[in-house]
N, C-alpha and C positions, 0 to 999 in steps of 0.2 A: 504494500500500500504506500510506503514512503516514496517509492520511485514514481508511482502514478501521481501522488499528491505533489511531489517536487516539481513535476512538469506543469501542474496547474498553478503553482505559486508564482511563477514568473521569475524574472531576474532578481528582484528585491524580495528577499525572504525574511526580512527583519520583523520581529514580533515583540511587542511590549505587553507584558503580563503584569497587571496591578491588582493585588489582593493582600489583605492583612493577615490571612491564614497562611503562615509560613510553610507548614507541611504540605498543604494543598498546592501552594504556589510552586514549590520545588518539584512535586510530582507532575504537575501540569507542564512545567518547563521541560522536564525530561521527556514526557510523552509527545509534546509538540516538536521537540528536537528530532525525535524518531520519525516524525511525519515530514521532515524537511525544512522546518522553520528554524530561524536563528533567534531564539528567545533572549530577551533581557527582562529582568524582573525588578519590580518596585513594590514595597510593602506599605506605601502611604500615598496620599494625594500629592504631598510635596515632592516626593521622589518621582512619582509618575509625571508630574508637570515638568520637573527638571529634565527628565529624559525626553519627553515630548518636545520640549523647547530646543534642546541641544542636538538630539539625534532622532527626529520624527520618523517612526517606523512605517512600513507598508501595511502592517496589521497590528491590531491591539485587542486585548481582552481585558476589560476593566470591571472590577467589582463595584457595585453601586454604593454600598456602605463601607466606609473605611474608618479606621480609628481617628483620623484627623480631619474627616470631612466627607464630602460627597464625590463619588467617582465621576459624576457628570462634569465636574470642574476639569478633570483630566481630558475628557472627551472634547470639551470646548477648546482647549489648548491644541490638542491633536488636529482638530478640524481647521483651526486657524493656521497652524504651521504646515499642515499637509492635508489639503482637502480630499485627496484620493485615498487616504488611509481608511482601511476597512475595519471598523470598530464594532465589537460585540460587547454588550453589557451583560454581566453575569451577576445574579442576585438571589438571595434567599428571601428578599422582601419585595416580591413582585407586586406591582400595581399598574393599572392602565395609565394613570396620569404620569408616572415616572417613565413608562415605556414610550409614551407619546413624546415626552420632553426629550428623552434620549434620541429618538429618531429625528426630532426637529433640529437637534444640534449636531447631527451627523452620524449617529450609530446606524448600522445596517441591520442589526438584530438585537434581541433581548431574550436571554435564556434564564430560566429559573434553576437554582441549585436544587438538587445535585445535577450537574451536567458533566458528561465525561468528555475526554479529548476528541472522540469521534463526533459528538454533537457540536462541539466548538469548531472543529475543523470544517465540518459541513456548513456551519453558519458563516464562517469566514470566507469560504470559497463559493458559496451559493450565488447564483446569478439572479435570484429573485423570482424565478418562474413558478415555484411551488407555492400553493396557498396554504396558510396555517390550518392545522387540524381544528375542527370545531369541537367545543367541549360537549361532554355527554350530559351534563347536568347544568341547570341554571345556578347562578350565584346565590349563596345564602344571604339572608338579611344582614348578617354580620359582615359578610364580604362586600355587599353593596355600601354599607356604612363606611367601611375601610376605604373603598375606592373613592367615595365622595370626599372623605377627609384628605386623602392623598391628592386629589384633583385641586382642592382649595389650597393645600400646602404648596403645590407647584405654582398655582396662580399667584400666590403671595411670595414667590421667589424663595421658597423654603425658609420663610421667616416665621418662627413658632409663635411669637407674640401676636403678629398681625393675623395669622391663621386662627388662633384662639379667639381673638376679637370677632372675626367674621363668623365663626361657628358658635359664638356665644358659649364658649367652653372655658373652663379654668385652664391656664397655661400648663400647669403640672399634669393635669389629666391628659391633655393633648400630648405632652412629652412622653407619658407612659404608653399611650396608644401608638405613637410613632416608633417607640423603641421595640415594640413586639412584632413578631412575624405576622404576615397577613393570614386572616382566617381562610379556611377552605370554602 
């Protein structure tokens, strides 16, 4: 598979991986290297932005939630420095609002964790012809509430205080909701 993938990658095989889970980051870097990529890793928004500024890669996989901020900040730098960079957002906190925001600033796909190296490679190399799989079940009421909160949070440029005011919610309550994984 590495030889087939290597041909699809093109001349520039550079790949930026940004995630704050060090064990996952190292495993993914090794797996992507076997598939023909030349990975460089970063474990924070600051490190990801620095690499994106100095050595913008052809490909990137960026975790949405990092210890020092939001992975979308790395995507913005990547898109500004290298508009043709193929970026995939990887997250355990998936929401429609953040997926839309990611695509608006240049991401080509948005994958929920756990995703394996094959899923990530397919997303990075996809040409966009396949339609996403439709869900088997409707969203629960908890999930609809979560999506609404996420949409308002993105509309407020990820400002917790402003979002809490718009939702008539206590700021700490909102922070607790935002810190949890999305409901099924």
